[in-house]
N, C-alpha and C positions, 0 to 999 in steps of 0.2 A: 820727234821733240831733240829739240838743237841742244848740244852740249858745248859751253863757252871756255875750255882749258886753254885758249891763249896768255899768251903773258898782259898784250895787251890789256884783256881784260879784265886781267888779275888787278892791273893798275890802278879801277877806277872802281872808285870805294860803294859807292852808290848804286854800281850795276853788281859786285859782291854783295852789299847787302839783300839786295833783287832777289840774286840766284839763293844766298840763304834764307830766303824765305820759304822757295815754292819746295826747300828741300827739309830745311827743319821748323819751317813755321816761328818760328823765336821771334822775330822784330816782323815789321810792315812798313812799306813805304807806300802807303796810301795817296792814289791818282785822283784829281775831276777827270773830264773825258776830252781835258784838254790836254794832261797829260802832267798839268804842275799841278805842284803839292798844295794841299787843301790847308786854309789859310793859319788852324791852329797848330797842326802841324809843321807847316813853315816857319810859325814864331818859334813853337818851340828848339828845329832843328837850329835857327839864329843861336840862341841863348847857348847852345851846346856847339858850335862851331870852334873846334883851337885846332894844332896840330893835325890830326888824326883826322880830320873833315874837311873831306876836297869841294867845294860847288861844284852842284849838280849843273853839266854841260847844255845851251842850248837847247844841241841834238835831244839829248836824253828826254828835255823837258818839251819837245816836240811829239814825241812818242806817247801814243794812245795804250797807256797801260789796259784800259779795259779790254779791247781791241784787240791785242796783238798779242803776239808769244815772242817771250823771251825778249820783247823790245821790236820785234818784228814788225812787219806790214801784218794786219790780216787781210785775207780773201775777200773779205766781206766789207775790208774799209772803202768800197764805192759808195757803200749806201750811207747816207746823213745818219747819226743818230741826232738825239732831241740836246740840242742846245744847252743843257743844263749849266754851262762857266757862265753864260749870258746872265743870267737869274744873279741880283745880288740877293747878300745874305737876309738883307732885312725884310727882302718879297719871297724870297723862302719858306720865311719864318711865317709869313701872314701867310701865305696859299696854306689852304685847304687841304690838310694829311690823307694820305692815300694808304694808309696803313705802315706796318715795318719798315726801315727804311737803311739806309748804310752807314757810315757815319758822315758822310755829307750833308745827310739831311735830304737828300732831294732824289736817292734813285730807289725806287720801292723793293723790298725784299721778296722777291715772289717762289724760292724755293729756296732748302735748308737743307745741306748735306752732314753730318755729323760723325766725330773720327777721334778715336782715340791717341791722345796728348802724351807724352812721356817728355818731363822733365827733370831733369837731373839737377840735384840742387846746386852742383858747382857754374852752372850754365842758368841756371835758371834767376832772373833778375828782377824783380816788379819796378824799378826807380825808373829805370828806361827803355827807350822802344829802340835804341840803337844801341848797338855793342860796340865793344875796341873794333877799329879798323884791323890792328894786326893779327886778332883771336880769329877774325873773319875770313883774313885771308887766307890763314894755316887750314881752316877748318874748308874753305873753298877747292883748296889742292889737294888736301887728305881727301875728298869725295871724288876727285877724279881721277884719282890713282884707286882708289874701289872700284870705279867704275872700268878702268881698261885694264886693270886687272894685274896691274906694275902691285909691287914689293915697297910697303911703307919704309918710310927711313927708319933707322934703330932710333934715331934717336929722336923726339918730337913734342910738342906740349903736353905736360902730363894732362894740362886738363883735357884736352880734346882726346888723349887716350884714357880717359876714366869714362870719356862720356860712350865712346868705339864699344868699351866692353860693355857698357849697361846698354845698349841696341843690338837684338840676336840678330841671326838671317831673316828670321820671318818679319819681323820688321821694318826691318830695311827693306825688304821688297813690298811690304807694303806700301811703305815711302815713295819708296820706285814709280809705283803702278798708282799710285795716289797724282804726285806729279805729273805723270805723262797724260793718266786722264785731263787731271783738270787743264792743263796745257791743250789736249785735244777741245775740251769746253770753253775756250779762249778764242780757240780756230773757228769755231762752230759762230764767236760773234755774242756768247755770253758775258757777260761782267762780273766779277767774282770779285768775295772779299771776305779773308778770314776772320777769325774770331775765336782765341787759345787763351784772351785773359781775363775769362769771363768769370762768375762767382761758382761756377760750377768744376769741381777740381777734374781734370785730368779727360774734361771734354774737350774739345774742337768744334766750332760751326766753322760751315763753310758757307755766305750766303749768295744766293745766287739773283743776277738780274737781268732780264731780259731788255735790251734797248726795244725802241721803235721799231728799227729795220729787220730785229730776228724777228719779231712778235705777224711783222705784216708777211715777213717772205712762210713761215712754219704756218700760220694761219693758212694764206693759202695754200700749200702743200698740201695740210691738213683736210683744204675743202670745208672750211667753218662757216656756216649762214650766220650771216652777219645780216643784221638791220639794214636796210638803206633808207634814204633821205625819201621815199615813195609811202602814202600812206593812201589807204580806201579805208571806204568803210566795211565794217563787218555788219548783216544783218541776219538775225535768229531766224529768220523764217515768217510766217505771214504776219499780219498784226494782231491778228488773236492770238497766236504762241509767244510775242514780243508780250505782252500784255501780262496775260499767264507766267511767263517767266519773271517778270517783272515786279507781279504780283507776289510770288515765291519768294523772290529776294528780299522784298518787303519784311514778308511774314520772318523768313530765316536771320532778320538781320540781325540780330541778336548772340545769334551761334557763328557767325564769322569772325573770324579776329581781325585787330585792329590792326591788318599792315596795312601802308599804303601805297595803292595800286601802281604800277611804274607810268600807265596809260590805260585811257578812258578805254569802258570795257567796248565799245562800236567802234573802233578805231584802230587797224593793227597796220602796223609798218610792213610793205615786202621785202622779202629776206633773199638772196641770194650771197653763194660761197663767194668768199671774199678775195679779190685780184688786184694784187698792184698798180697794172693796167686801168681799171676800172673804179679806182678810188673816187672819183669824182662822184661815183652813184652812194656814196657814205656818206654819213656827216660826222665828218673829223673836226669837227671846231674843237672838243674836247677831249683831246688823246688821251690824258689822263683813264678818265673811263670808260672810252670806246674800248677796251679788253676790261673789264672785271678782272678782280682777280685770280676769281677760279677757273676763268680760261686761260689768262697769264700763268696760270701753276700746271694747268694741262697742256701747255704749247712748253714751256720747260722740262718735263716730264718726258715728254716726244724726244724731243732734243736730248737727254739722259740717253731715253733706251737706243738711240740711233748711235752715240758716242761708242767706240769701241776703245782699249788699251789693246794695239797689235805685237807693243816689241815686247811681252810676255810668253811663256813658253804657249798659252791658248789666246783667244780673241777674246776678251773679257768687255761688258758689259755695265751697267749700275748694278741689275740683280744678281752678276756672279760677284762683283765686288762688294755688293753685301752682304751676298753671302760667305765670300770668304775671308770676312772683315776687314777691310782697307775703309768702308763708311760702316760705321754702327748702324744711322739712319735714313731715313731719306722722307723728309713731307714737305709741303706746303704749309703757311702758319696761318692761324685763327685771323679773324680781322680785327677782335681787338676783347676786351674783359666785358664779363657777363656781368659782373656783379662790383661793388663797393661803389663808392663817393667820386671816385675820378674815370669812373669808365665811359666811356662816351658813346654817343649813337652809333650803334654798328648794326650789321643784318644779323650779328651772333648775338649782340642782346636781345632783339627783336625776336629772334626763334624763342629763346632764352626764356623772354616771358610770353608770348601769344601763343608755342607751340610743346616747349619740356617741362611745363608747369602745370603740375597736377590738378592746380587752380581752374585749368582752362579743358577740363576735358569732356566736356558739353559741347567745345565749339569742333566747327570744322579744323582742319591743317591748313595751316598757309604754300600748299604744293608748288605754287610758282616763287615763293620763296626759298623755299627748301632743294627750288632744282635749281635757282639763280647761287646759296651759297654753295651745296653740295655736286652739282649735276644730274645731267637726266641719270643717269642710273640709281642713285637711291631715290630720285624725286617719285621713280616709278615702283619702287618698292612699298614709299609709303601712301601714295597714291593709292594702289592696287587692298595695301594692309585696309584704309580706309574705306575703298571700296566692299572690301570684304566684309569689314567688321559694320557697315549699316546695313547689308544683303542679312547678317546675323539677323538683325532684329526682327522683322516679321516671321523668321525660321524658330527665335526663342517664344515668341509669343503664342506660337503654335505648339511649340514643344509643350509650354505652363498650359495651353491650355486642355491638351491630351493629357498631359497628368491631372490635371482636377479633376476629367471626365472618371477615372482610373478612379481618385476618390469619392466622388459624390457618387459613382455605380457599385463601390464595394460592397455598401453592404444588400446588394441587394443580387451577386452572384451567385447565382444557383450553385457552382460546384465548391464554392469557396463556404458555401454555408452548409453545402454536406457534411463536407472536410470537418467543421469545427461543431457539427452535430454529436452531442455526449450519446445521443437514441444510439449514431449508430456506430455501436459496438464491431468494429473493424480491425482486428487481429495483424501485426504487418511482419511477415517473414525478416530474420536478425539482417541487420547493415553490415557484418563484418565474420566471420567464423571464428566458432568456439567462443573470443571474449566479449560481442553484442548478442543481445538475447531479444526477446520479441516484442515490442512496442504497439501504441494505440494511435491509430488515424489521427485523431483529435489531436494531439502535440506536433501535427504539421499544422494546426490553425493561423498561426503565426504568418510561418512560411507560404501559405495558401494566397492570403489577402495580400500579403506585400508585391505576390505576383501579379494578381491583380490590377495594382498600379500602374502596371509597363506592357502586361500579356493582355490587351482587352481590341475590341472589334475598332477601336481609334488606330491603333499601331498600325495596320495596314492603311489608312488614308493619312498617313502618317507618313508614313515610307512612300506611300509614290509622292505625295506633296515635297519630299526633303530631294526626290531626284529632279523632278520638276523645276527646283529650288536652285538646285546646282547647275541645270543647263541655263535659268535666267540670268545666276553669276556669271556663268564664263561669258555669257554674250554680254549682258551689260557690262561688265569690264572689258572687253573689245571695243564693245562704243567708246568706253572709257578714255581706254587708249588712244583711240585714233582722235580723239577728240583732244590730247593731250599734244599726238605730235602736231597734228597741227599748229596749236601752238605755238610749242615749241619749235618752231620747224625742224622736225626731222623725215622731214618726206623726201621718199627719198633716198632714205641715209643707208639702205643696205646696197644700196649699186658703189654708194662710195666706200663704205666700210670694206669691201671686197677685194681691193688694190691695196690695204694697208693689214695683213695679217704677218705681224713679226714673229721671226721664228723664234723660241725661249732662248736663254741664255744656257740655260740648263742642254739644250738637245746640241747647241751648236759645240759645245765644250765638248758633247761624246763622240758628235762626229768629226772631230778634231783630234782626239785621243783614238777614234778607230781608226784613222788615214794613217797616223804618224805610225800606227803599229803594221798599217798594210806597206808603208814607205822601208819599214826596216828590213818587212819581211820579203818586197817583190824587189828587182833592180831599178838601180834611180832613171833608167829613162823609158820604163813605164807609166804612163800613167794613173794615177789612181783617184778613183770616184767619190767626192764628198755625199754618201751617203750613209745611210744608219737603219738598216733595213733588217739587222737582223734581233729582231727583241719579239720572237716568237716565244722564247724561253719566256721572260719577263711577262708576257702573257696567259700561259700557261701557269706560270705559276702564283700569277695571281686571280683566275681561275679556282683553282684546286683550294689557295687559302681564302679564299672568298664563300667557297662551298665546306671548307672546314671548320669556318666562323659561323656559317649556317645550324651547322649541325653541332658546335658550342651550345647556340642557344636552344633548339632542340631538346639537348641533353641538360639543361638548367630545366628548363619545363616538365623532362619528368624526374627530378630531384625533386622539383615544387609537387608533380603529385604525390612521389614515394613520403614524401612528408609528407601532404592531406591522410593521406591512408595511415600513418603510423603513429600521429599525432592520434587522431579518430581511434583507434584501436588503443588507445595507451589509455585517451580518457574515457572510453567504454571501462574499461578494468581497472578506473581510479573508483576507493571508497568515499574519495569525497559527493557528495550530493551535488554542490552547487557546479561543479565541473561538467558533472556530467549531464547537468540540465539543458548546460548551454552546449551540446559538443558544437552544434552546426555553424553556429555564429562565429563560437571561439576559430575552428578551423578558417573557414573563409575569409574572417577577418585578416586571421595570422598570416594566412602565402599569400592574399592581393598583395600586403604590407610587404611580404618577402618578394616578391614577384615585381614590386613598384623598387626596391632596393636594389635589386641585382639588373631592370631595366635600365637606370640611372649609371649604377658604375658602369656597364657592358654600354652605355650610349658613347662614353668617353673613350674606352677603347676600340671600338668602331671607326670612329670618326678618327684615329689614330694607325689603324691597318688602313682606311680606304686612302688617306693620304701619303701612307708609305709606300702602297701598291700603284699607285699613279705615279708616284715619281720614281720606280722604276723603270716603269715604261715609258720615261720618257718623251710626253708628247712633244709635238712639233711647235704649237702655239699655244698662246697660252687659255684661246675658246678652248683650244680640244685637251688643254689640260683641265680647265673649268668643270666642262659638259663629264667626261670621264672621273672629276673624282666627284661630281653631285651624284651620278647614278651608283656609284661604287655606296657613298654614304646610304644612300637614301636604303636600296637594296637590304642593306645591313642593319640600319636602322629599323628600315620598316618592319622586317624580321622579329626584330630586337623586343619591339613595342605590341605586334600585332600575334606574335605567338600564343601566349597563353591565353588571349581573346578567342581564336581560333581556336583552339582546343577545348575551351569549354563550350564554345558555337556549336561544335560540327562533332566531336571527337568524342564527348565525356559523354557514357551512359549509352553509345551504341555500340561497344560490343562485349558486354557485360557479361553474358549469358544468364540462366536463370537457376533459381534455387537447388542446389543438387549437381548443377554443371555450372560452375561459373568457371569466369576465363580469368587466369592468375598472369598477375605482372612479374611479380618474382617473389619464390617462396609459397609462403602460402597468403600473401598480397592480392590478391583479386581487385579487379579495376573497380571505378568509381563509378557509383551509382546516382543518378540523379536524384531531384528531391521528389515529390509525389506530384508535385507544382510543376515541375519540368525545370532547364538548368538556365531556363531564361531569368530567374533571381542573380541568380550566382555571378549571371554572365552581365551582368547589370551593375552589382558591386566592384568586380574589377575592371570592368570600363571606366566607375565613375572614380575608383582610388587610384588607376593610372593616370586619367585624365588630369585631374584636381591634383595629384601630388607630382608628374612634371610638370604644369604648369606653375603651383605654387613653388617646387623646391629647386626644378632646376633649370625653370625658365626667368621665374621675378627673383627666387630668394640668391640663387647665386648671380644673378646679373649686380644685385642690390648689394646682396654682402661680401662677394668676394673684391669689389675697387675698395670700399670703408676697411678688409681687415687689411689690403695694403699698403691704405693711408694711415691704419693704426700702426703696423711696423715702421713705416719709414720715419713715424711722428716719435717710435717709441726707440729707433737708431739714432735720434738726432739728439744733440743734447740742447734744444732748443726748445723753451715752453711755447704754448699757442701765441702769445703777445710777442716773441721774438721771432717766431716762424711765419705769420703776419705779417710784421714788418720787413724780414727777409724777403719771401713774396712781393712783394710792394716795389723793390730794388732790380726784381728780376724783368731782365726785355723777355719782348716777343717769343723768340725762339727760345730765350730759354725755360720759359715758363711753359711752352708746349713738348718741348723734349722732356717733361717728368710727366705727360700725358702715356695713358697707354698705348699702342699701336692701334689701325683700324686693320682688323682679320678678314674683310669683305661681309658678302651678304650672306651667303653662304649659310653660316648658320641661323639668322634670322627668316630665313624663308624655310630650312627642314625643320623647324620648330613648327609652324604654321603649316606645313603641309603634312605634319603629322596628327597636327590638331586635324585639321580640314577632313583625315581619313576618318577621324573617333567621329566627327562630327558626323560625315555621313555613311561609311562603312555599316556600322550595327546600333544606326539610330534607333530600328527600330524596337531591343532594349531598352534603350537608353534616351527618351526624349527627351532631359534635362539635357542635354548635352550641348544642345545650341546656345543654352542663355548661360553656362558656364565659360564654351569660348569665347562668347559676347563680353561677359567681364572680367574676362582675363585679358581680352586683345584692347579694352579699356583702358587697362593699365599698363599694356603693354606698348601699348603708343606713346604714352608719357615715356616709360622707361627706356625703351629706344631714343627717344627723341632727347631724352638730357644725358644719356651715353654719346651721343654723336654732337652733341653742341657743347658737353662738359668735360666730361673725360675720357676721349681719345683724338687722337691727332686730326688734323683734316685732311678728310681723304681725297684722291685723287678725284676733280672729276671727268668720270667715263660718260662717253656718250650711248644708250644706248633707245634703238625703237619700241622694245617691248620685253618681257619678263621673262624671255629666253626659251630654254629647256621647262621653268616652272610651269606653264603654259600648260607644255606636254603633259608632263607627271598631273598636274589636276585635271586635265582632260580624262586621264587613263583614270584615277579615282575614284571622279562620278560616273563614267560607264558600269567599272567592278562593283562598285558601291550597290546601284540596282539588281545586279546578280549575287551580291553578299545576301541586302536586303530580303530578295525572295527566298535563298533557303534559309533565314534565320526566323522567317514568318510558317516555310511550311517544316521545318525539323525543329528547330528550335522549342518554338512557341507550340500552345494545346490549339490555335487556332482553327487549323483543320482539320484534326480528331472531334474538333467541338462539332463544327458543320457537320460532315461526314453523317456523326452522331444524331445530330437534329432532326437532319432533313434523311435519312436511313432508316435509323435504327429504333430512334425514343417511338410510341407508344400515341404519343399526344404532340407530336412536335416542338416539348419543352425541354430543356435543360437538365429535365430532373433524371435521376437515376445513370448519369453521366461516371462519375466516381465508380459507382458500380459497376459500369460497361469497360473500364478501363483497366483493372485486375481481374486477375489471374489466380486459382488457386494451385496449394501446393501441398502436400500431403511429408509431414515433418518424419515418416521414418524413410523419406525416399533419404534423406541427407547420407553424403558419403562417408566412412567413418572416418571422425577427427575435423569433424565439422559441424557436431552439431554447437547449441550453444551450452557451456559451462550449466550456464543459471535458467533449466527451462523453465523454472518455478515462479520466474520474476514477477512475469504479473499476478501469480497466488492463484494459478489452476493452471492446471497442466491443457499444455496447445496441443488438439489432434493438428488442425487446417489453418496454415497462414496465409494471406495473403502477400502478391507483387505485382508491379505493375508493367506488363506486359499484355501483346493479344495473343494470346494461347489456350489449346486448346483445354476441354472443363478434366479433370480428372476422371469420370467417368464415359468418355470417348471412348472411339477405339485407336485414337495415336492421342495421348494424354503428352501435354508438355510441347505438341508442336506447332509452330506458327498459325493459328488461325485464319480466317477466311476476312476477317477484319482486318487484320493487321495486310494484309495484302492488297485490301480495298484503298485501306489509307493510306499507301504509299503508294499507289497509281494516283490519289487526290492529291497528293504532296507533290509528285514528277509533274502533273498538269498542272498546276499554278504554278509554279515556277517557270513553266515556260509561255504560259500565259503572261503574268504580270511580269516576265522578265521584256514580252515580246509588243507588250502594250506601252508598257513606263517609256523604256527608248523611240521606240514611236510616234507617243507623246514627245517624248523629249527632241528629234530632230525635227518633229512640226513646228515647237517653239524655234527649235535653233532657225530651221528655213521663212518662221513667219517675220525676226526681229532680224532685221537689216544688221550687219557689220560695222558700216561707216552711217552714222550718221548725216541725213538728207542735204542739212546746211551745211556740215563741214563737205561734204562730196560736193556742194556748190563753192564753196569757199575756196575751195581745192583749185576747182578748174577756173576761177572769176582769177587765183593770186597764177596764173600759168597763161590765160591771155594778156592782165597786167606786166605781166615778164616780159613776152614776146610786145606788146604795143612799146614797151619802153626801150628795146633793144633796136624795133624799126626806126624810132624816131633820134636815138641814137646814131645808126647808118644813114639815113637822112640829113641829118646835120653833119657828118665827117662827106656828105657827099656833095651836101652844100658850097662846105669850105674848100673841096676841092675843085668844087667850081668857079669861086671867089677866086683862088689863085692865080687860074689858068689864062682868067682874064687880066688880073693887075698888071701892070708891066713891071717892064724887071727891073725898075729902079722907085716903085714903091713900097715901101716897106708893109712886110705881111703881116699881120694882124693876127692875134689866137684867140681862142674862146678861153674864158678864165676858166672853162670846166676841163679845161685840157692842160693847167698849169703842172709844173713837172713837178715830179713827185719826190717828194724825202724819203721813201722807204729803198 
């Protein structure tokens, strides 16, 4: 950064104004690309010319303010910019607007940086854009002395002294870094314009414009694939396939959004990485629309990431500058307004009407327009979410059929009929020590009938179906993703991105800090290598802290277990008959709600812990940071959401013991038992409440309610009424309106909630067949809710290119594999499916289920109770009980080894383990067969990709032949004959 501290510079008032702008940002000298003042400012300046103003010299007028640094010539000035100054004002006004522009009304605003502005009362003037020349001169000299470290004179202007006392060291340091960074941006060819006289007090805006030469240069550096002039016909396959696709398209026409296609579906432009040497291949007739707003913003962002502040103690990029408060926000602008009478037609408004509205919930998403406006990464997310939601439709239909089958056969279920039959006078043992008494089995009639709705033979079929469904979903998404890669010209994207993995700013700062420490420790002549390898303590700390947080989750589950045990005992001791009659329902419902509240709270805690641990590790690249954050967040949130469910499915009722020899948790509290119909009903209740609660409260209510609460708080703080607020919003410019929107926090939260939902749909679907239906209803709302949030409530994100959904696909595939094993264990050990089969085919006298309930119950002599564990009210049923029953497979009282595990127990255990092995291998074999049967790349897409390669080779061969023919003509021409040049090889303006 050059400093102008010479007296010659101080004698030039306009130069002083320019330098003053760069430091304090109070006054502005706005130029067009030719360097002359804009007409309106030139007119205002002429009205105020007096003794204190000197006309701008012709030398300064010739300087290109947009592409120079402190009046110097830019290193990129050899590339010509768009000659905006050649356009007349009436022509510029009549031309089509391409979005927000600079004050000249011609240069588009491609990106915006915001920063804090401190305006002292004595200096802030609203009536003039030009300050007094002598004040500026004194300010210029005082700033030079501050930078050089000289002591300022004892007598100075009191206005300047007051201003200096208001700026502390940190603010001055921020301003210094900001000035250097902006100068470096100008060196990179970007054009800047500041706006501090806006309607938002304390906030300044730095508007950034990328001229044509910068767009060309960066597009070539980024290897952006752009459409060429060459077009070719896209064939969908055979004539039969084309007719079928045409018929399907006509049938589903009402479901398609009303979005005008950019080109016919049967024609596609041949795309090629942009090159300034091969400009003739591209259609550059309309340069304003050749790079759309999404591409322009991403190009500017790439320049911002590569630009560094080097004169500070540490090298700082845009990420570090945002983190240190030098800039407060960085974002591209939305295209326009979405509602209101004056809202012009733009992509954002079309998305709002055809995508972000709940009235179009039944329509397909405009994925092409989403990608055009937000970029490939966000487009792939919504495409994946759409495919997932579509695939939930058949799963939901089959789940409803399974549930209806259970409802239709509940009256014919023999075990439920035996439990509900009052003639079966079966007395059951107490459910807890002392406080609980004996009870009749027929009181569990309601639980037994409800369990049959989810625990029936159709459940096994549904588990197999969902395992194959998960495989079909993954294959369908791979094919859909490959089709989008072809349509969006993302083939070969990985090779291009492999060379562009920039280091994170935090990593560079960490390396610099460690390097400076090593330089202080070692001699100056010794080389110090720039590395950051001593991060093992952070890894170990992260591992131990993650294990500790998972331990906290288990502790919370254990606390809920104690709550259920203690509440059950308290309700049994209650004298209220109503409370005693609904003990099971009360304990189940309240425990599930408590688990839900804890899950929602701990989700936020785990998200913050995962981010903090990832920051401690200082990953080298953004991709590494994102992947580590996703893994940590997934592990913690998965354990948080599924720990109560895993306990109910696999641990509750397993280590209980028997009457007279129970296993105790703490003191007199013994382990929980399952109901006679099993734990599947309680598992279903917990899964239902957790799934619905997370979707309704955490996903939807929070996303809808929190933005509305923030708006309400801002409205309460504002002194304007609703009409004044609306009028005020109408006066704001685009960059000011977008400043009030929320920041874009990334796609990880959106993916994470869908991954957890996918786990609940697949992992324990054997216990809750209605899970796909609830997931489908949630996703229909979620798509439109996310769409509205992206379009209206958050700032426009940077368009990021991506070929796939990344690590999320691996998590989905892993969950689909684990789901097979989990459902096998749920069917075998949690439900009564295997015990019923064993009884029916091994122990039943007539091959039916009659007598199954009695077969599952063992006998206990009440005289064998340990002292202090017998019921306090043994006559609760009106008679003295000698023998009670409990659910377990143990030897009878009259056998040689009473209360020992019987041979039936071991036979059923062997069958359960055999079922797990057979079910797992058969289903996985079927899944792998489906995976092998369906190709990852559709045949027509494979043919089109091959065709594109051939056409590209032909195109370059023709170009080489043309060059060769041109050289031959040159050799045959006489030396005095003028040389001709094909029109396609005209000089480039890039």
